[in-house]
C-alpha positions, 0 to 999 in steps of 0.5 A, spaced: 505 436 176 511 440 174 512 443 181 511 435 184 505 438 187 501 432 191 496 435 195 495 430 201 487 429 200 488 426 192 494 422 193 493 418 199 489 412 201 487 412 209 485 406 213 488 401 207 487 395 213 479 397 214 478 399 207 483 396 202 485 389 206 478 386 205 478 388 197 485 384 196 485 378 191 489 373 190 493 373 184 493 367 178 496 361 181 503 359 177 502 353 172 506 347 173 510 349 167 512 355 170 513 352 178 518 347 175 522 352 172 522 355 178 524 350 183 530 347 177 533 354 177 535 353 185 533 360 186 527 357 191 532 355 196 534 362 197 527 365 197 521 361 197 516 362 192 510 368 195 504 370 192 501 377 191 494 380 192 492 385 189 487 391 189 485 396 184 484 403 186 484 410 183 489 415 186 489 423 183 487 423 176 491 416 175 486 410 175 485 403 176 493 403 180 494 396 182 496 395 189 500 389 190 501 386 197 506 379 198 503 374 201 502 366 201 496 363 198 492 364 204 493 371 205 497 377 205 503 378 210 501 381 216 508 385 215 507 388 208 500 390 210 502 394 216 507 397 211 502 399 206 498 402 210 502 407 214 505 408 207 499 409 203 497 415 208 503 418 206 503 417 199 503 424 196 510 424 200 513 418 196 510 420 189 514 427 190 519 423 192 519 419 186 519 424 181 524 429 184 528 422 184 527 420 176 528 428 174 535 427 178 537 421 172 532 423 167 532 431 167 529 431 159 521 428 161 516 431 162 513 430 169 507 431 167 506 425 163 508 420 168 502 415 170 502 411 176 501 404 174 502 400 180 505 401 188 508 394 191 509 392 198 514 386 199 521 384 198 525 387 192 530 384 189 535 389 187 540 390 182 546 387 186 542 381 187 541 383 195 533 382 197 530 388 201 524 389 205 521 395 202 516 397 197 516 400 189 512 405 185 512 404 178 510 409 172 509 409 165 512 414 160 510 416 153 505 414 148 506 407 144 510 405 140 515 409 145 513 407 152 517 406 157 516 404 164 520 406 170 520 403 178 522 407 183 524 403 189 524 404 197 526 401 203 522 399 209 524 407 212 521 410 205 528 412 203 530 411 196 534 406 193 534 405 186 530 404 180 530 400 174 527 403 167 526 401 160 522 399 154 515 397 155 
């Protein structure tokens, strides 16, 4: 993938609402200690605690990529299911955009060594403290003990809004 070539038929998930939505599983509930710490922090008043619904699937050569959708304890939020359905149909575009974006900032790394570990839909906390609606693609780079994780964030319209990275 040195030229950032992602063929549509290999790097998309069509009909997420019909196929993937049925497979989403609710993540583990917060235990009492974690929930209490969350409530004490005062952060909950700004952003209510939400739950993640997930599904693992193969995308291209990447196996068991975790797709997560924000929701509550009963179901994923419809707004984020719709976003996932739309974005996953065009995932090849966002993969290419992610690699081009990372290459601008980390030009010495080989793109062929990145491993897509997850695609998440929901609210994102930006570096400046703002909460935005969007999605992120998370990549793992390197081999143990020199493993790094990079999260490329996009707003709801698909424009890159930043990335986070660091040792895993």
